[in-house]
C-alpha positions as CSV (number, residue, x, y, z in Angstrom):
1,X,43.6,12.5,107.1
2,X,41.0,12.8,110.4
3,X,38.3,11.4,108.6
4,X,39.9,8.0,107.6
5,X,41.1,7.8,111.2
6,X,37.8,8.8,112.6
7,X,36.4,5.9,110.0
8,X,39.1,3.1,111.2
9,X,38.1,3.9,114.9
10,X,34.3,3.4,114.7
11,X,34.9,0.1,112.5
12,X,37.4,-1.2,115.6
13,X,34.2,0.1,118.2
14,X,31.6,-1.8,115.9
15,X,33.9,-5.1,115.9
16,X,34.8,-5.0,119.6
17,X,31.1,-4.7,120.6
18,X,29.9,-7.3,118.2
19,X,32.8,-9.8,120.0
20,X,32.7,-8.8,123.3
21,X,29.1,-8.6,123.9
22,X,28.7,-12.3,122.9
23,X,28.2,-14.5,126.0
24,X,31.2,-16.8,126.9
25,X,31.7,-18.2,130.5
26,X,35.4,-18.4,129.7
27,X,35.5,-14.9,128.6
28,X,37.9,-13.2,130.9
29,X,41.5,-12.5,132.2
30,X,42.4,-13.8,135.8
31,X,38.9,-13.7,137.0
32,X,37.1,-12.2,140.1
33,X,38.6,-14.0,143.5
34,X,40.3,-16.4,141.6
35,X,43.5,-15.3,143.5
36,X,44.0,-15.3,147.3
37,X,43.8,-11.8,148.8
38,X,47.5,-11.7,149.2
39,X,48.7,-11.9,145.9
40,X,45.9,-9.7,144.7
41,X,47.2,-7.3,147.1
42,X,50.9,-7.7,145.6
43,X,50.0,-7.2,142.1
44,X,47.8,-4.0,143.0
45,X,51.2,-2.7,144.9
46,X,53.3,-3.2,142.0
47,X,51.0,-2.0,139.4
48,X,50.0,1.6,141.0
49,X,53.2,3.3,140.4
50,X,53.2,2.8,136.7
51,X,49.3,3.6,136.3
52,X,50.4,6.8,137.8
53,X,53.3,7.9,136.0
54,X,51.0,6.9,133.1
55,X,48.6,9.4,134.2
56,X,50.7,12.3,134.6
57,X,52.3,11.6,131.1
58,X,49.0,11.3,129.4
59,X,47.7,14.4,130.9
60,X,51.1,16.1,130.4
61,X,50.9,15.3,126.6
62,X,47.1,16.3,126.3
63,X,47.3,19.5,127.2
64,X,50.9,20.4,125.1
65,X,49.5,18.2,121.8
66,X,45.5,17.6,122.2
67,X,45.2,17.2,118.4
68,X,47.0,13.3,120.0
69,X,43.7,12.8,121.2
70,X,42.4,10.7,117.6
71,X,45.7,9.0,118.3
72,X,44.9,8.3,121.4
73,X,41.2,6.8,120.9
74,X,42.6,4.5,118.0
75,X,45.1,3.0,120.3
76,X,42.5,2.3,123.0
77,X,39.7,1.0,120.4
78,X,42.7,-1.1,119.2
79,X,43.4,-2.8,122.5
80,X,39.5,-3.2,123.2
81,X,39.0,-5.1,119.8
82,X,42.1,-7.5,120.2
83,X,41.3,-7.8,123.9
84,X,37.9,-9.4,123.0
85,X,38.5,-12.0,121.2
86,X,39.1,-14.8,123.7
87,X,39.6,-18.3,123.8
88,X,39.1,-20.5,126.8
89,X,42.7,-21.2,128.5
90,X,44.2,-22.4,131.8
91,X,41.5,-22.6,134.5
92,X,40.5,-19.6,135.5
93,X,41.7,-17.6,132.4
94,X,41.5,-16.9,128.6
95,X,44.1,-16.3,125.7
96,X,43.3,-13.4,123.4
97,X,45.7,-10.9,121.9
98,X,46.3,-7.8,123.8
99,X,46.8,-4.9,121.6
100,X,49.0,-3.1,123.6
101,X,52.1,-3.4,121.6
102,X,50.4,-0.7,119.4
103,X,49.4,2.2,122.0
104,X,53.5,1.5,123.6
105,X,55.0,2.2,120.0
106,X,53.0,5.2,119.3
107,X,52.2,6.9,123.0
108,X,55.1,4.9,125.5
109,X,54.8,2.4,127.7
110,X,53.7,4.6,130.7
111,X,50.4,6.0,128.8
112,X,49.5,2.0,127.4
113,X,49.2,1.3,131.3
114,X,46.6,3.9,131.4
115,X,44.9,2.3,128.2
116,X,45.0,-0.8,129.0
117,X,43.8,-0.7,133.0
118,X,40.9,1.4,131.3
119,X,40.3,-1.3,128.7
120,X,40.6,-4.1,131.5
121,X,38.7,-2.0,134.2
122,X,36.0,-2.1,131.2
123,X,35.8,-5.3,131.0
124,X,35.3,-6.5,134.7
125,X,32.6,-4.0,135.2
126,X,30.6,-4.4,132.0
127,X,31.5,-7.8,130.6
128,X,32.0,-9.4,133.5
129,X,35.7,-10.3,132.2
130,X,38.3,-10.2,134.4
131,X,37.3,-8.7,138.3
132,X,38.3,-5.9,140.0
133,X,40.3,-8.0,143.0
134,X,42.4,-9.0,140.1
135,X,42.5,-5.9,138.3
136,X,46.4,-5.5,139.7
137,X,47.4,-8.5,138.2
138,X,45.8,-8.4,135.0
139,X,46.8,-5.0,134.8
140,X,50.2,-5.8,135.7
141,X,50.7,-8.5,133.2
142,X,48.7,-6.7,129.7
143,X,49.4,-3.0,131.1
144,X,52.8,-2.9,131.9
145,X,54.7,-5.9,131.0
146,X,53.0,-5.9,127.9
147,X,53.9,-2.7,126.6
148,X,57.2,-2.2,128.3
149,X,58.4,-5.5,126.4
150,X,57.4,-4.1,123.1
151,X,58.6,-0.6,123.7
152,X,61.7,-2.1,124.7
153,X,62.5,-4.7,122.0
154,X,61.6,-1.7,119.3
155,X,64.0,0.3,120.5
156,X,66.8,-2.8,120.1
157,X,65.6,-3.7,116.8
158,X,65.7,-0.2,115.5
159,X,69.5,0.4,117.2
160,X,70.5,-3.3,115.1
161,X,69.2,-1.9,111.8
162,X,66.1,-4.1,112.0
163,X,63.7,-2.8,109.0
164,X,60.7,-1.0,110.6
165,X,57.9,-3.0,109.7
166,X,59.7,-6.2,111.4
167,X,60.4,-4.0,114.5
168,X,57.1,-3.6,114.9
169,X,55.9,-6.9,113.9
170,X,58.2,-8.0,116.6
171,X,57.3,-5.7,119.3
172,X,53.8,-6.5,118.7
173,X,54.2,-10.2,119.0
174,X,56.3,-10.1,121.9
175,X,54.4,-7.7,123.9
176,X,51.7,-10.4,123.7
177,X,54.0,-13.3,124.3
178,X,55.5,-11.5,127.4
179,X,51.9,-10.9,128.9
180,X,50.9,-14.7,129.2
181,X,54.4,-15.2,130.6
182,X,53.3,-12.8,133.2
183,X,50.3,-14.3,133.6
184,X,51.8,-17.9,134.0
185,X,54.4,-16.5,136.6
186,X,51.2,-14.6,138.8
187,X,48.9,-18.1,138.9
188,X,52.3,-20.1,139.9
189,X,53.3,-17.8,142.3
190,X,49.5,-18.4,143.9
191,X,49.5,-21.9,143.5
192,X,52.7,-23.6,143.0
193,X,52.8,-27.7,142.1
194,X,52.9,-29.9,145.2
195,X,55.6,-31.7,144.2
196,X,57.8,-29.1,141.6
197,X,56.6,-25.9,143.1
198,X,56.6,-22.6,142.0
199,X,58.6,-23.4,138.4
200,X,56.9,-26.8,137.7
201,X,53.7,-24.8,138.1
202,X,55.0,-22.1,135.6
203,X,55.7,-24.8,132.9
204,X,52.3,-26.1,133.5
205,X,50.5,-23.2,132.9
206,X,53.1,-21.9,130.4
207,X,53.1,-24.4,128.2
208,X,49.3,-24.7,128.2
209,X,49.1,-20.9,127.2
210,X,51.6,-21.7,124.5
211,X,49.0,-23.6,122.6
212,X,46.5,-21.0,122.0
213,X,48.9,-18.0,122.5
214,X,51.7,-18.4,119.8
215,X,49.2,-18.2,116.7
216,X,47.3,-15.5,118.3
217,X,50.9,-13.4,119.0
218,X,52.2,-13.9,115.7
219,X,48.5,-12.7,114.1
220,X,48.6,-9.8,116.7
221,X,52.2,-9.1,115.0
222,X,50.9,-8.9,111.4
223,X,47.6,-7.1,112.3
224,X,49.6,-4.3,113.8
225,X,51.6,-4.1,110.8
226,X,48.6,-3.3,109.0
227,X,47.3,-1.0,111.1
228,X,50.4,1.0,111.0
229,X,50.6,0.7,107.3
230,X,47.2,2.5,107.3
231,X,48.1,4.8,109.8
232,X,51.7,5.9,107.7
233,X,49.3,6.2,104.2
234,X,46.7,8.3,105.7
235,X,47.6,9.8,108.9
236,X,51.5,10.8,108.6
237,X,50.5,14.5,110.0
238,X,49.3,12.6,113.1
239,X,51.7,10.2,113.8
240,X,54.5,13.3,113.4
241,X,52.8,15.2,116.2
242,X,54.6,12.5,118.2
243,X,57.9,12.6,116.4
244,X,59.6,14.4,119.3
245,X,58.5,12.0,121.9
246,X,60.9,9.6,120.6
247,X,61.4,6.3,118.2
248,X,57.6,5.7,117.4
249,X,56.5,5.1,113.9
250,X,58.2,7.1,112.4
C-alpha cells in the first residue's frame, strides 16, 4: 500500500515540475507588489493566526501519528500539481485549480493552511508565481477560505445523507470557487470601481474569473474523487489512521 502511495506522489511531483517550470509571465496568484501595502498588511494579519494554529496541529499529529507523513506528502503534492496549472485571468492574477479541498478533508482545514502556505511560498520564491508581500492575501484565499469551505460543506453533506463521493466532489469544487470569490473580494477592496465602488468592482472581477474558474472547479472536483477512489482502494489502512480525527474519508 505504501508503495502505491509513494508511486502516486512521485507521479504528482513529476507532473508538477513539467508544468510549473514552463515559462509563463501570467502564471501567478496576486503578484508581488500588486496590492497597496495597507491591504497586504491586513491580509497578513488575518492569515497568521490560522497558520500558527495549523502549525501546532500538524506538529501534534506528526508526533502522535508519524505514519501519516506519507498522506501529508500526497496532499502537498496534489496541491502543488493543481495550483501549477494556471490560466491568465484578471490583470495581476490567474485562474487555476487549488487542490486544497483534498487536504482539508484528510487533515482538517487548519493543517491545510500550513500545506497551502508552503505551496504558495515555494511558488513565490522559486517560480515567481505570486509574491512575498501578497503571500498573506494569497494564503488567506487559497489556504484558509478554500479549506474551511471544503471541510464545512463536507460535514454538512454527510449530515444530510449525501453520498460520500458526491460530498467529496462538492467540497473540492466549492473550495476552488470560494478561493476565487475571496480573491475577487480582495481585489475589489484594493481597487474599488470609481462609480459603483467595492460591490461593482467585485462583480467585475468575479465575472471575469468565472469564465475560466467554473470549468476548472468542476474538473478539480472530479479529479479529487478519482484520487479518493485510489486511496480508498490501495491505502485504506493509512486512511484509518486518521479516522479519529473526524469525518475524513471514512
